[in-house]
N, CA, C and O atoms as CSV, one atom per row, in Angstrom:
chain,resi,resn,atom,element,x,y,z
A,1,MET,N,N,16.244,-5.165,-25.472
A,1,MET,CA,C,15.716,-5.068,-24.131
A,1,MET,C,C,16.226,-3.781,-23.491
A,1,MET,O,O,17.393,-3.417,-23.640
A,2,ALA,N,N,15.353,-3.117,-22.794
A,2,ALA,CA,C,15.696,-1.878,-22.109
A,2,ALA,C,C,16.439,-2.182,-20.806
A,2,ALA,O,O,16.468,-3.322,-20.344
A,3,SER,N,N,17.021,-1.166,-20.239
A,3,SER,CA,C,17.581,-1.283,-18.893
A,3,SER,C,C,16.577,-0.643,-17.934
A,3,SER,O,O,15.615,-0.002,-18.357
A,4,CYS,N,N,16.816,-0.825,-16.661
A,4,CYS,CA,C,15.922,-0.198,-15.697
A,4,CYS,C,C,16.709,0.241,-14.474
A,4,CYS,O,O,17.861,-0.141,-14.270
A,5,LYS,N,N,16.046,1.052,-13.674
A,5,LYS,CA,C,16.632,1.571,-12.444
A,5,LYS,C,C,15.769,1.103,-11.277
A,5,LYS,O,O,14.540,1.157,-11.327
A,6,ILE,N,N,16.441,0.646,-10.231
A,6,ILE,CA,C,15.767,0.299,-8.980
A,6,ILE,C,C,16.145,1.370,-7.963
A,6,ILE,O,O,17.325,1.651,-7.754
A,7,THR,N,N,15.143,1.959,-7.337
A,7,THR,CA,C,15.367,2.967,-6.300
A,7,THR,C,C,14.769,2.467,-4.992
A,7,THR,O,O,13.631,1.999,-4.970
A,8,VAL,N,N,15.524,2.563,-3.905
A,8,VAL,CA,C,15.019,2.215,-2.578
A,8,VAL,C,C,14.132,3.362,-2.114
A,8,VAL,O,O,14.610,4.474,-1.891
A,9,LEU,N,N,12.836,3.089,-1.971
A,9,LEU,CA,C,11.883,4.130,-1.566
A,9,LEU,C,C,11.694,4.220,-0.057
A,9,LEU,O,O,11.604,5.311,0.507
A,10,ARG,N,N,11.635,3.060,0.587
A,10,ARG,CA,C,11.334,3.074,2.018
A,10,ARG,C,C,11.865,1.803,2.672
A,10,ARG,O,O,11.823,0.715,2.096
A,11,LYS,N,N,12.362,1.974,3.881
A,11,LYS,CA,C,12.740,0.842,4.729
A,11,LYS,C,C,11.799,0.862,5.924
A,11,LYS,O,O,11.558,1.908,6.527
A,12,MET,N,N,11.278,-0.298,6.253
A,12,MET,CA,C,10.310,-0.365,7.340
A,12,MET,C,C,10.790,-1.350,8.398
A,12,MET,O,O,11.631,-2.208,8.130
A,13,ILE,N,N,10.258,-1.217,9.571
A,13,ILE,CA,C,10.469,-2.216,10.610
A,13,ILE,C,C,9.145,-2.422,11.329
A,13,ILE,O,O,8.535,-1.473,11.822
A,14,ASN,N,N,8.719,-3.652,11.381
A,14,ASN,CA,C,7.486,-4.009,12.076
A,14,ASN,C,C,7.865,-4.400,13.507
A,14,ASN,O,O,7.983,-5.577,13.850
A,15,ARG,N,N,8.046,-3.373,14.312
A,15,ARG,CA,C,8.568,-3.543,15.671
A,15,ARG,C,C,7.752,-4.560,16.471
A,15,ARG,O,O,8.326,-5.364,17.205
A,16,ASP,N,N,6.421,-4.535,16.341
A,16,ASP,CA,C,5.595,-5.470,17.109
A,16,ASP,C,C,5.883,-6.922,16.714
A,16,ASP,O,O,5.893,-7.803,17.573
A,17,PHE,N,N,6.117,-7.178,15.423
A,17,PHE,CA,C,6.460,-8.530,14.986
A,17,PHE,C,C,7.850,-8.928,15.462
A,17,PHE,O,O,8.074,-10.064,15.880
A,18,VAL,N,N,8.784,-7.975,15.393
A,18,VAL,CA,C,10.141,-8.246,15.875
A,18,VAL,C,C,10.080,-8.623,17.358
A,18,VAL,O,O,10.676,-9.616,17.777
A,19,ASP,N,N,9.358,-7.826,18.143
A,19,ASP,CA,C,9.273,-8.081,19.581
A,19,ASP,C,C,8.607,-9.418,19.895
A,19,ASP,O,O,9.035,-10.126,20.806
A,20,GLU,N,N,7.567,-9.764,19.149
A,20,GLU,CA,C,6.810,-10.973,19.453
A,20,GLU,C,C,7.426,-12.246,18.878
A,20,GLU,O,O,7.386,-13.298,19.516
A,21,TYR,N,N,8.000,-12.153,17.663
A,21,TYR,CA,C,8.387,-13.375,16.961
A,21,TYR,C,C,9.876,-13.572,16.730
A,21,TYR,O,O,10.310,-14.700,16.495
A,22,SER,N,N,10.658,-12.529,16.788
A,22,SER,CA,C,12.059,-12.635,16.392
A,22,SER,C,C,12.988,-12.838,17.584
A,22,SER,O,O,12.757,-12.319,18.676
A,23,SER,N,N,14.040,-13.606,17.341
A,23,SER,CA,C,15.076,-13.766,18.358
A,23,SER,C,C,16.187,-12.743,18.161
A,23,SER,O,O,17.162,-12.731,18.913
A,24,LEU,N,N,16.043,-11.879,17.147
A,24,LEU,CA,C,17.036,-10.843,16.893
A,24,LEU,C,C,17.027,-9.813,18.014
A,24,LEU,O,O,15.970,-9.443,18.525
A,25,ASP,N,N,18.208,-9.359,18.385
A,25,ASP,CA,C,18.324,-8.294,19.383
A,25,ASP,C,C,18.433,-6.978,18.628
A,25,ASP,O,O,19.531,-6.537,18.291
A,26,ILE,N,N,17.298,-6.359,18.367
A,26,ILE,CA,C,17.247,-5.134,17.574
A,26,ILE,C,C,16.932,-3.967,18.501
A,26,ILE,O,O,15.898,-3.953,19.168
A,27,SER,N,N,17.822,-3.003,18.535
A,27,SER,CA,C,17.615,-1.849,19.401
A,27,SER,C,C,16.485,-0.975,18.864
A,27,SER,O,O,16.060,-1.118,17.717
A,28,ASP,N,N,16.015,-0.082,19.705
A,28,ASP,CA,C,14.965,0.853,19.300
A,28,ASP,C,C,15.454,1.820,18.232
A,28,ASP,O,O,14.645,2.484,17.583
A,29,GLN,N,N,16.773,1.909,18.041
A,29,GLN,CA,C,17.351,2.812,17.054
A,29,GLN,C,C,17.416,2.185,15.658
A,29,GLN,O,O,17.750,2.868,14.690
A,30,CYS,N,N,17.105,0.915,15.548
A,30,CYS,CA,C,17.188,0.212,14.264
A,30,CYS,C,C,16.199,0.825,13.272
A,30,CYS,O,O,15.027,1.023,13.591
A,31,LEU,N,N,16.682,1.118,12.081
A,31,LEU,CA,C,15.847,1.712,11.037
A,31,LEU,C,C,15.534,0.719,9.927
A,31,LEU,O,O,15.157,1.118,8.825
A,32,GLY,N,N,15.686,-0.549,10.202
A,32,GLY,CA,C,15.381,-1.569,9.207
A,32,GLY,C,C,16.628,-2.127,8.565
A,32,GLY,O,O,17.710,-2.104,9.151
A,33,CYS,N,N,16.469,-2.625,7.368
A,33,CYS,CA,C,17.532,-3.296,6.621
A,33,CYS,C,C,18.849,-2.520,6.677
A,33,CYS,O,O,18.886,-1.321,6.403
A,34,HIS,N,N,19.922,-3.219,7.033
A,34,HIS,CA,C,21.232,-2.558,7.146
A,34,HIS,C,C,22.005,-2.561,5.827
A,34,HIS,O,O,23.046,-1.911,5.724
A,35,LEU,N,N,21.512,-3.283,4.817
A,35,LEU,CA,C,22.234,-3.371,3.538
A,35,LEU,C,C,21.915,-2.237,2.572
A,35,LEU,O,O,22.750,-1.864,1.748
A,36,LEU,N,N,20.714,-1.692,2.673
A,36,LEU,CA,C,20.248,-0.710,1.696
A,36,LEU,C,C,19.907,0.613,2.377
A,36,LEU,O,O,19.601,0.653,3.569
A,37,THR,N,N,19.967,1.697,1.597
A,37,THR,CA,C,19.707,3.045,2.093
A,37,THR,C,C,18.591,3.673,1.262
A,37,THR,O,O,18.560,3.517,0.041
A,38,VAL,N,N,17.689,4.371,1.912
A,38,VAL,CA,C,16.629,5.080,1.193
A,38,VAL,C,C,17.266,6.051,0.199
A,38,VAL,O,O,18.170,6.809,0.552
A,39,GLY,N,N,16.792,6.022,-1.033
A,39,GLY,CA,C,17.326,6.867,-2.093
A,39,GLY,C,C,18.405,6.193,-2.922
A,39,GLY,O,O,18.755,6.681,-3.997
A,40,GLN,N,N,18.933,5.085,-2.439
A,40,GLN,CA,C,19.967,4.357,-3.173
A,40,GLN,C,C,19.402,3.850,-4.499
A,40,GLN,O,O,18.262,3.391,-4.563
A,41,GLU,N,N,20.209,3.937,-5.551
A,41,GLU,CA,C,19.771,3.538,-6.890
A,41,GLU,C,C,20.695,2.475,-7.462
A,41,GLU,O,O,21.898,2.463,-7.203
A,42,PHE,N,N,20.103,1.587,-8.244
A,42,PHE,CA,C,20.836,0.503,-8.888
A,42,PHE,C,C,20.431,0.434,-10.348
A,42,PHE,O,O,19.242,0.467,-10.664
A,43,LEU,N,N,21.399,0.339,-11.237
A,43,LEU,CA,C,21.158,0.184,-12.665
A,43,LEU,C,C,21.135,-1.304,-12.992
A,43,LEU,O,O,22.027,-2.047,-12.581
A,44,VAL,N,N,20.115,-1.741,-13.733
A,44,VAL,CA,C,20.002,-3.128,-14.156
A,44,VAL,C,C,20.021,-3.150,-15.676
A,44,VAL,O,O,19.144,-2.583,-16.328
A,45,GLU,N,N,21.025,-3.807,-16.230
A,45,GLU,CA,C,21.129,-3.933,-17.687
A,45,GLU,C,C,20.897,-5.365,-18.148
A,45,GLU,O,O,20.707,-5.609,-19.339
A,46,ASP,N,N,20.910,-6.309,-17.218
A,46,ASP,CA,C,20.667,-7.715,-17.524
A,46,ASP,C,C,19.780,-8.277,-16.419
A,46,ASP,O,O,20.192,-8.364,-15.262
A,47,HIS,N,N,18.568,-8.654,-16.784
A,47,HIS,CA,C,17.597,-9.099,-15.788
A,47,HIS,C,C,18.007,-10.405,-15.102
A,47,HIS,O,O,17.388,-10.793,-14.111
A,48,ASN,N,N,19.024,-11.082,-15.604
A,48,ASN,CA,C,19.494,-12.326,-15.000
A,48,ASN,C,C,20.580,-12.112,-13.944
A,48,ASN,O,O,20.916,-13.037,-13.204
A,49,ASN,N,N,21.127,-10.905,-13.871
A,49,ASN,CA,C,22.244,-10.645,-12.953
A,49,ASN,C,C,21.873,-9.617,-11.899
A,49,ASN,O,O,21.367,-8.538,-12.210
A,50,ILE,N,N,22.131,-9.967,-10.660
A,50,ILE,CA,C,21.860,-9.078,-9.539
A,50,ILE,C,C,22.797,-7.872,-9.605
A,50,ILE,O,O,23.996,-8.041,-9.828
A,51,PRO,N,N,22.278,-6.672,-9.418
A,51,PRO,CA,C,23.150,-5.483,-9.419
A,51,PRO,C,C,24.147,-5.536,-8.265
A,51,PRO,O,O,23.835,-6.039,-7.185
A,52,GLU,N,N,25.327,-5.022,-8.501
A,52,GLU,CA,C,26.367,-5.003,-7.473
A,52,GLU,C,C,25.880,-4.236,-6.249
A,52,GLU,O,O,25.367,-3.122,-6.361
A,53,GLY,N,N,26.047,-4.846,-5.084
A,53,GLY,CA,C,25.669,-4.212,-3.826
A,53,GLY,C,C,24.217,-4.392,-3.443
A,53,GLY,O,O,23.798,-3.936,-2.379
A,54,PHE,N,N,23.434,-5.053,-4.294
A,54,PHE,CA,C,22.011,-5.246,-4.014
A,54,PHE,C,C,21.826,-6.493,-3.156
A,54,PHE,O,O,22.595,-7.445,-3.285
A,55,CYS,N,N,20.840,-6.502,-2.301
A,55,CYS,CA,C,20.544,-7.646,-1.436
A,55,CYS,C,C,20.055,-8.833,-2.269
A,55,CYS,O,O,19.102,-8.709,-3.038
A,56,ALA,N,N,20.710,-9.971,-2.109
A,56,ALA,CA,C,20.350,-11.167,-2.874
A,56,ALA,C,C,18.938,-11.650,-2.546
A,56,ALA,O,O,18.227,-12.110,-3.440
A,57,TRP,N,N,18.524,-11.555,-1.299
A,57,TRP,CA,C,17.171,-11.966,-0.918
A,57,TRP,C,C,16.127,-11.055,-1.561
A,57,TRP,O,O,15.120,-11.535,-2.081
A,58,ALA,N,N,16.364,-9.746,-1.529
A,58,ALA,CA,C,15.427,-8.802,-2.151
A,58,ALA,C,C,15.376,-9.021,-3.662
A,58,ALA,O,O,14.304,-8.945,-4.263
A,59,TRP,N,N,16.530,-9.293,-4.279
A,59,TRP,CA,C,16.568,-9.548,-5.714
A,59,TRP,C,C,15.678,-10.741,-6.063
A,59,TRP,O,O,14.942,-10.702,-7.049
A,60,GLY,N,N,15.744,-11.785,-5.264
A,60,GLY,CA,C,14.888,-12.944,-5.493
A,60,GLY,C,C,13.408,-12.590,-5.451
A,60,GLY,O,O,12.601,-13.211,-6.142
A,61,ASP,N,N,13.053,-11.608,-4.655
A,61,ASP,CA,C,11.657,-11.190,-4.526
A,61,ASP,C,C,11.194,-10.282,-5.658
A,61,ASP,O,O,10.044,-10.379,-6.085
A,62,ILE,N,N,12.061,-9.401,-6.156
A,62,ILE,CA,C,11.605,-8.395,-7.130
A,62,ILE,C,C,12.042,-8.679,-8.564
A,62,ILE,O,O,11.649,-7.949,-9.474
A,63,GLN,N,N,12.839,-9.715,-8.787
A,63,GLN,CA,C,13.371,-9.967,-10.133
A,63,GLN,C,C,12.265,-10.139,-11.176
A,63,GLN,O,O,12.437,-9.731,-12.324
A,64,LYS,N,N,11.148,-10.730,-10.798
A,64,LYS,CA,C,10.046,-10.910,-11.761
A,64,LYS,C,C,9.506,-9.563,-12.240
A,64,LYS,O,O,9.177,-9.407,-13.416
A,65,ASP,N,N,9.413,-8.587,-11.327
A,65,ASP,CA,C,8.953,-7.255,-11.719
A,65,ASP,C,C,10.003,-6.540,-12.561
A,65,ASP,O,O,9.658,-5.842,-13.514
A,66,VAL,N,N,11.276,-6.703,-12.223
A,66,VAL,CA,C,12.362,-6.121,-13.011
A,66,VAL,C,C,12.309,-6.663,-14.435
A,66,VAL,O,O,12.381,-5.897,-15.396
A,67,THR,N,N,12.185,-7.979,-14.573
A,67,THR,CA,C,12.129,-8.606,-15.897
A,67,THR,C,C,10.926,-8.102,-16.686
A,67,THR,O,O,11.039,-7.793,-17.872
A,68,HIS,N,N,9.792,-8.022,-16.035
A,68,HIS,CA,C,8.572,-7.545,-16.701
A,68,HIS,C,C,8.761,-6.128,-17.251
A,68,HIS,O,O,8.409,-5.855,-18.398
A,69,ILE,N,N,9.309,-5.240,-16.445
A,69,ILE,CA,C,9.524,-3.854,-16.865
A,69,ILE,C,C,10.567,-3.771,-17.972
A,69,ILE,O,O,10.402,-3.011,-18.926
A,70,MET,N,N,11.641,-4.549,-17.850
A,70,MET,CA,C,12.707,-4.500,-18.854
A,70,MET,C,C,12.247,-4.996,-20.222
A,70,MET,O,O,12.790,-4.584,-21.246
A,71,PHE,N,N,11.248,-5.878,-20.243
A,71,PHE,CA,C,10.719,-6.387,-21.506
A,71,PHE,C,C,9.462,-5.627,-21.917
A,71,PHE,O,O,8.530,-6.198,-22.484
A,72,ASP,N,N,9.456,-4.328,-21.617
A,72,ASP,CA,C,8.400,-3.391,-22.023
A,72,ASP,C,C,7.040,-3.672,-21.399
A,72,ASP,O,O,6.013,-3.271,-21.946
A,73,GLY,N,N,7.024,-4.347,-20.276
A,73,GLY,CA,C,5.767,-4.583,-19.585
A,73,GLY,C,C,5.356,-3.389,-18.758
A,73,GLY,O,O,6.175,-2.539,-18.409
A,74,SER,N,N,4.089,-3.340,-18.455
A,74,SER,CA,C,3.525,-2.326,-17.570
A,74,SER,C,C,2.424,-2.981,-16.759
A,74,SER,O,O,1.927,-4.049,-17.116
A,75,TYR,N,N,2.052,-2.342,-15.677
A,75,TYR,CA,C,0.944,-2.822,-14.855
A,75,TYR,C,C,-0.201,-1.817,-14.977
A,75,TYR,O,O,0.029,-0.615,-14.844
A,76,PRO,N,N,-1.420,-2.278,-15.224
A,76,PRO,CA,C,-2.534,-1.359,-15.462
A,76,PRO,C,C,-2.887,-0.487,-14.260
A,76,PRO,O,O,-3.532,0.548,-14.427
A,77,TRP,N,N,-2.482,-0.877,-13.063
A,77,TRP,CA,C,-2.799,-0.084,-11.873
A,77,TRP,C,C,-1.776,1.008,-11.580
A,77,TRP,O,O,-1.958,1.801,-10.656
A,78,MET,N,N,-0.706,1.050,-12.361
A,78,MET,CA,C,0.320,2.079,-12.164
A,78,MET,C,C,0.003,3.290,-13.035
A,78,MET,O,O,-0.411,3.134,-14.184
A,79,LYS,N,N,0.194,4.496,-12.498
A,79,LYS,CA,C,-0.062,5.719,-13.246
A,79,LYS,C,C,0.895,5.889,-14.407
A,79,LYS,O,O,0.496,6.353,-15.475
A,80,LYS,N,N,2.162,5.518,-14.215
A,80,LYS,CA,C,3.174,5.714,-15.245
A,80,LYS,C,C,3.563,4.366,-15.856
A,80,LYS,O,O,4.028,3.480,-15.140
A,81,PRO,N,N,3.380,4.200,-17.160
A,81,PRO,CA,C,3.796,2.954,-17.812
A,81,PRO,C,C,5.302,2.724,-17.623
A,81,PRO,O,O,6.087,3.671,-17.566
A,82,GLY,N,N,5.682,1.452,-17.527
A,82,GLY,CA,C,7.091,1.118,-17.363
A,82,GLY,C,C,7.609,1.320,-15.958
A,82,GLY,O,O,8.815,1.434,-15.742
A,83,THR,N,N,6.687,1.365,-14.991
A,83,THR,CA,C,7.053,1.565,-13.594
A,83,THR,C,C,6.363,0.517,-12.732
A,83,THR,O,O,5.224,0.134,-12.996
A,84,ALA,N,N,7.059,0.059,-11.706
A,84,ALA,CA,C,6.470,-0.875,-10.746
A,84,ALA,C,C,6.951,-0.508,-9.346
A,84,ALA,O,O,8.049,0.019,-9.163
A,85,ILE,N,N,6.111,-0.796,-8.376
A,85,ILE,CA,C,6.490,-0.702,-6.972
A,85,ILE,C,C,6.489,-2.132,-6.461
A,85,ILE,O,O,5.507,-2.859,-6.613
A,86,SER,N,N,7.603,-2.526,-5.852
A,86,SER,CA,C,7.766,-3.906,-5.402
A,86,SER,C,C,8.467,-3.892,-4.052
A,86,SER,O,O,8.958,-2.850,-3.617
A,87,SER,N,N,8.517,-5.029,-3.395
A,87,SER,CA,C,9.166,-5.074,-2.084
A,87,SER,C,C,9.803,-6.429,-1.833
A,87,SER,O,O,9.475,-7.426,-2.476
A,88,CYS,N,N,10.713,-6.433,-0.888
A,88,CYS,CA,C,11.263,-7.706,-0.450
A,88,CYS,C,C,10.239,-8.344,0.494
A,88,CYS,O,O,9.349,-7.666,1.007
A,89,SER,N,N,10.373,-9.621,0.708
A,89,SER,CA,C,9.374,-10.351,1.490
A,89,SER,C,C,9.740,-10.510,2.966
A,89,SER,O,O,9.166,-11.356,3.652
A,90,ASP,N,N,10.674,-9.721,3.458
A,90,ASP,CA,C,11.034,-9.771,4.866
A,90,ASP,C,C,9.884,-9.188,5.675
A,90,ASP,O,O,9.660,-7.978,5.651
A,91,GLY,N,N,9.164,-10.027,6.381
A,91,GLY,CA,C,8.011,-9.568,7.150
A,91,GLY,C,C,8.377,-8.723,8.351
A,91,GLY,O,O,7.550,-7.960,8.851
A,92,LEU,N,N,9.611,-8.851,8.821
A,92,LEU,CA,C,10.043,-8.059,9.965
A,92,LEU,C,C,10.544,-6.685,9.555
A,92,LEU,O,O,10.220,-5.679,10.187
A,93,MET,N,N,11.355,-6.650,8.469
A,93,MET,CA,C,11.955,-5.386,8.038
A,93,MET,C,C,11.900,-5.270,6.508
A,93,MET,O,O,12.941,-5.341,5.853
A,94,PRO,N,N,10.700,-5.091,5.925
A,94,PRO,CA,C,10.600,-5.015,4.469
A,94,PRO,C,C,11.181,-3.722,3.900
A,94,PRO,O,O,11.241,-2.693,4.573
A,95,VAL,N,N,11.605,-3.809,2.641
A,95,VAL,CA,C,12.117,-2.659,1.899
A,95,VAL,C,C,11.252,-2.510,0.652
A,95,VAL,O,O,10.945,-3.496,-0.018
A,96,ILE,N,N,10.861,-1.275,0.343
A,96,ILE,CA,C,10.009,-0.978,-0.807
A,96,ILE,C,C,10.867,-0.361,-1.904
A,96,ILE,O,O,11.683,0.522,-1.640
A,97,PHE,N,N,10.679,-0.830,-3.141
A,97,PHE,CA,C,11.480,-0.389,-4.283
A,97,PHE,C,C,10.602,0.165,-5.399
A,97,PHE,O,O,9.476,-0.287,-5.607
A,98,LYS,N,N,11.138,1.156,-6.116
A,98,LYS,CA,C,10.542,1.606,-7.373
A,98,LYS,C,C,11.416,1.047,-8.488
A,98,LYS,O,O,12.640,1.181,-8.461
A,99,ILE,N,N,10.776,0.424,-9.461
A,99,ILE,CA,C,11.464,-0.122,-10.633
A,99,ILE,C,C,10.951,0.655,-11.822
A,99,ILE,O,O,9.743,0.738,-12.041
A,100,GLU,N,N,11.872,1.233,-12.602
A,100,GLU,CA,C,11.421,2.016,-13.746
A,100,GLU,C,C,12.303,1.765,-14.959
A,100,GLU,O,O,13.528,1.695,-14.865
A,101,LYS,N,N,11.646,1.635,-16.084
A,101,LYS,CA,C,12.342,1.455,-17.356
A,101,LYS,C,C,13.062,2.742,-17.708
A,101,LYS,O,O,12.522,3.836,-17.544
A,102,LEU,N,N,14.288,2.599,-18.193
A,102,LEU,CA,C,15.051,3.760,-18.632
A,102,LEU,C,C,14.966,3.887,-20.142
A,102,LEU,O,O,14.843,2.893,-20.858
A,103,ASN,N,N,15.032,5.125,-20.618
A,103,ASN,CA,C,15.096,5.359,-22.060
A,103,ASN,C,C,16.335,4.697,-22.618
A,103,ASN,O,O,17.335,4.542,-21.916
A,104,GLU,N,N,16.273,4.312,-23.856
A,104,GLU,CA,C,17.425,3.662,-24.500
A,104,GLU,C,C,18.658,4.553,-24.484
A,104,GLU,O,O,19.781,4.049,-24.478
A,105,THR,N,N,18.468,5.858,-24.477
A,105,THR,CA,C,19.601,6.790,-24.542
A,105,THR,C,C,20.049,7.254,-23.167
A,105,THR,O,O,21.126,7.837,-23.040
A,106,SER,N,N,19.249,7.009,-22.133
A,106,SER,CA,C,19.575,7.520,-20.804
A,106,SER,C,C,19.796,6.361,-19.835
A,106,SER,O,O,18.848,5.681,-19.442
A,107,HIS,N,N,21.026,6.148,-19.463
A,107,HIS,CA,C,21.348,5.109,-18.497
A,107,HIS,C,C,21.960,5.707,-17.248
A,107,HIS,O,O,22.679,5.016,-16.526
A,108,GLU,N,N,21.697,6.955,-16.979
A,108,GLU,CA,C,22.270,7.606,-15.812
A,108,GLU,C,C,21.436,7.337,-14.595
A,108,GLU,O,O,20.206,7.321,-14.652
A,109,ILE,N,N,22.125,7.121,-13.475
A,109,ILE,CA,C,21.407,6.985,-12.204
A,109,ILE,C,C,22.083,7.868,-11.175
A,109,ILE,O,O,21.650,7.916,-10.024
């Protein structure tokens, strides 16, 4: 089984949903999820174990895509084989991730 890399591509905040539906006190300066940073990378060598420092809720959402990529899967709508774009299911402040299979010889992130 190959390893893969997860990269945080984008953090979003749906301000209108936060204002209408959430009891959270989120300032106008909030840039979304406080656990992850755009550009942050995580190495995954075992699809059953959450990478250190990764959000457990987001892992629950994207683990199926991680497993698919690690077992040599691809999605026909993606330009590059062995790559997926996935996201956490937080409707207020979703995070978008790139998941990519790493070469057997390259495990650098």
